[in-house]
Every structure is written in C-alpha cells, then in structure tokens.
C-alpha positions, -999 to +999 in steps of 0.1 A: -410+010-005-400-027-003-379-041+025-368-007+034-353+002+000-366+031-021-381+018-054-391+033-087-424+027-104-413-007-118-400-020-085-362-016-090-340-001-063-331+034-074-295+045-077-280+078-088-246+094-095-242+125-074-226+155-089-192+164-073-191+200-061-179+219-030-214+211-016-228+177-027-266+174-030-284+141-024-321+136-032-331+105-013-362+103-034-339+092-062-324+064-040-289+054-031-260+075-043-224+073-055-200+102-057-163+106-066-146+132-045-122+156-063-115+177-033-125+184+003-163+182+002-194+189+023-228+171+020-258+192+020-289+182+040-305+156+019-339+163+004-370+140+002-360+121+034-382+091+029-379+065+058-358+035+048-323+022+043-298+040+021-262+036+011-237+061-002-207+051-022-178+075-017-149+072-042-115+089-040-102+104-071-068+097-087-051+119-060-069+105-029-070+117+007-102+136+000-125+144+029-163+146+034-181+167+060-216+159+070-245+182+081-265+178+113-290+155+097-264+127+097-261+111+131-229+091+142-220+072+173-204+098+197-208+122+168-177+108+151-180+101+114-162+071+099-127+075+085-127+072+047-101+053+027-073+077+017-057+058-012-064+070-047-093+053-065-105+036-033-143+032-027-162+030+006-198+022+011-216+040+040-249+026+052-277+047+068-311+042+083-335+072+077-365+079+100-377+108+078-358+134+098-323+120+103-299+096+087-284+073+113-250+057+103-250+019+107-217+008+091-191+012+064-174-012+040-140+001+030-116-005+001-142-019-023-128-029-057-135-052-086-100-062-095-073-085-082-068-076-045-040-051-039-022-043-006-041-010+000-068-027+020-046-027+051-044+001+076-011-015+087+007-009+054+039+011+061+057+013+028+046+006-007+068+013-037+059+001-072+078+012-103+046+016-124+035+045-102+051+076-087+087+073-100+098+109-106+127+126-121+122+156-098+107+162-064+073+149-074+061+167-105+075+149-136+070+112-139+101+093-152+102+078-187+126+052-200+162+057-191+155+087-168+172+086-134+148+086-104+150+114-079+119+104-059+101+071-056+067+078-041+053+058-012+018+046-022+010+036+014-003+072+021+024+076+048+044+097+024+077+080+033+090+087-002+125+074-011+145+103-023+180+107-038+191+143-040+226+135-054+222+130-092+251+105-096+235+082-069+201+078-086+189+045-101+174+044-136+138+039-146+134+012-173+102+004-191+087-029-204+110-051-183+088-075-164+053-085-177+053-053-198+058-032-166+087-010-156+114-014-129+139+007-110+174-004-120+202-002-095+238-003-108+255-021-080+281+007-077+265+037-059+228+038-066+206+041-035+173+056-025+172+066+012+139+063+031+130+088+058+143+081+093+108+090+106+100+053+101+116+048+136+095+028+159+075+008+134+077-022+156+084-059+157+055-078+140+059-071+103+057-085+068+075-074+037+075-084+000+099-077-028+096-083-065+131-081-081+153-093-109+189-094-095+218-092-120+234-124-107+225-153-084+240-138-052+225-103-049+234-080-020+219-048-006+183-048-019+171-033+014+184-021+047+160-011+075+185+010+095+219+011+112+208-009+143+185-039+148+183-041+110+170-063+083+197-065+056+204-085+026+239-098+024+254-118-005+244-153-015+208-144-010+212-142+028+189-120+048+203-109+081+175-102+106+180-082+137+217-081+144+228-113+128+201-139+136+184-155+119+194-155+083+185-176+053+200-182+019+176-180-010+191-192-043+180-166-070+180-168-107+192-138-126+169-141-156+134-141-141+115-119-116+114-134-081+089-127-053+105-128-018+082-128+012+092-124+049+069-127+079+083-117+113+064-125+145+072-115+180+052-142+199+053-169+211+088-170+198+105-144+177+107-160+143+109-152+106+091-172+080+105-171+044+087-176+011+100-175-025+075-171-053+048-181-029+065-214-018+074-219+018+112-219+023+116-222+060+113-205+094+141-195+118+139-182+154+158-152+168+166-143+204+170-106+196+152-086+222+148-054+203+114-038+203+121-014+174+126-023+138+136+011+125+165+033+137+175+055+108+193+053+074+167+029+059+173+025+022+165+007-010+195-005-030+222-005-004+233-015+031+251+009+054+250+035+026+282+022+012+291-012+025+274-028-005+250-018-033+223-038-051+230-047-087+197-054-104+160-044-109+133-038-084+097-037-095+078-035-062+084-033-024+057-036+003+060-035+041+033-040+067+036-034+105+019-067+112+026-104+107+000-110+080-024-139+084-021-167+058-052-153+040-039-118+039-004-129+029-018-149+001-039-120-011-008-098-014+011-127-030-017-132-055-017-095-064+021-095-070+023-129-088-006-119-111+008-084-118+043-096-127+035-130-143+053-150-116+046-187-114 
C-alpha cells in the first residue's frame, strides 16, 4: 500500500477489467476496476476489502441508460447512490474510501471521454439530432441508407423527443457523404417536415441552440419552429423571429457550404438573444416579450406553422439546451460542431 492505492509487487497501481454479468464481481485485491454495462446490473459485495482508496469506471454500452445497483457494503450520503450518465458510450469514474469493511462513496466524475468534446456533457441538453446517428426509415429499427426517406430522427439527448413523420409523402431524405464525408437530412422546400413532440412544453426561457445546415439558397426559411405561440421561427432572408416578432436578425447564408448558426437567449438582466455564425459574433438584440414558456406545441424541423413555409436544404445537426451556455461551454459545443463538419 502506498498513499492509499493498492499496489502490485513492483509498485504499480493495480487496475482490472471487470466481467459484465447480471451480478458484477470486484476483487479489491486486484485494485481499481472498469466495467462496461450491457444491461441493468448489480454489484456483488467486493472481496479482499483492503483499506485504501479505489475508483470504479462505469461505462455505458452502445445503447446507454444502463443502471447499477450496489450492495450494503457501499455507503452513500443519505443512502442515495449517484446518478450515472445515461448517454451511450459515456464513462463515469466513482471514487471510494475503504476501511476494510465498507466502501464509502466520496465523489464522481461524469461524462469522461478522450475525444473532441461533444454536447452530451450537459444535463440541460433538451434536443440533439445528428444525421450520422438514429435516422430511421421506420419507427426505430432500420437505419436509413442513401436516398431513403426518414420516418424517425432519434433524439440523442436521452429525452426521447424523437422527430417523427408518419405521412410518407412528407418525409425528408437521408443523403450520405454530403458534408465532411458525413450524411445530412435533406428537406425539399415543398412539404417535408419532422414534427417534434408537444411534450416539450415548458422548457423555459434561458436556452441555447445550434444548427449545422446547407440551405439551397441564400434566403432559407423554415429550418425550425418551436411552436405555435411565443415561438422561435426562421423566416426568409435568414431572419430569425424570436418570441412573437422581436427580436430578429438577418444572417446572410451561402448556399454552397455548411454553416453553423448559434443562438443564446438569456432572460436576465434583460431578455436578449446573441447570434453567432460559424463561431463569429454577429450581434445581440433585446426583446420585451414577457413569456415564461418557450414551447407550446407543434414544434418542428423543416417547416413553420406546418404549412406556412418549408425549408429547402440540408440539415446535419441540431442541438438545443435549456440554459444560456457560458462562453466556455458554448465554445466547447462550437468546437465539436466545427471540427466534425470541417467548418472554418
């Protein structure tokens, strides 16, 4: 034992991969552990409980939302275990102090990854659609391939607010290898629309959202509509109408390259929207709207008012948070999107 860490005979901290099973076994004599969960799992009482500090890495499989139940030898504040990350492939590190009889929980580091930061770190992510994941030709079984129409676009935020189009003639098209070798969802500007569940009602005022798109023209309309009242809507000439007509801004868009649009709405001290294009600050505008609810119903990707106007162009990714992201967090999402889609 050195500085509380279990050691092997040559003085190196021990680390082991635990076998996934309905009941997961952890021999503390072999040191720290890492396990990937492929279902709802239970930890057995650890063996060889040598006093010291231990960590357990818990990884979600490609499905995610796996749970872990702990035996009585694990002690938590108020007997409440920490909540694990639910997103697929997420990793959490749980730390424990062992007295030889019990393992006392001392902290958790969530959403650990060794890649470009992605938006899944935030518990305030509300919607997350990306064309390279969860675009289905049916109700969630068969992934789309090139030129398929999209029945369901899965919400990666773990909220399950999937965008679904039950009417075949209204479905957009899945296109591969369009932007930085990645796919997009292509809307025809005529009648393609993907409705988002009205259960989004009440998301709130402080929010941030990001869109990566390639409009088929410099004056797109109808990329996104947040509902039938107190809405965020994209009108023509690149204008975004925020909360019943004010404020709006005009963003000149090229129709040949992907563009990243960012919008940060804050409630206090003054209601305002800050606009960015490809990571560059465009401007900020205030609004006097007193609404306290962003979502009413009839939210959609690809149309406004379900028929007033339809978006003509491609959409690669859409992300919405129910918070006004800090500069650091906004730039983290921005870096993720610009890197992924080769936007400069």
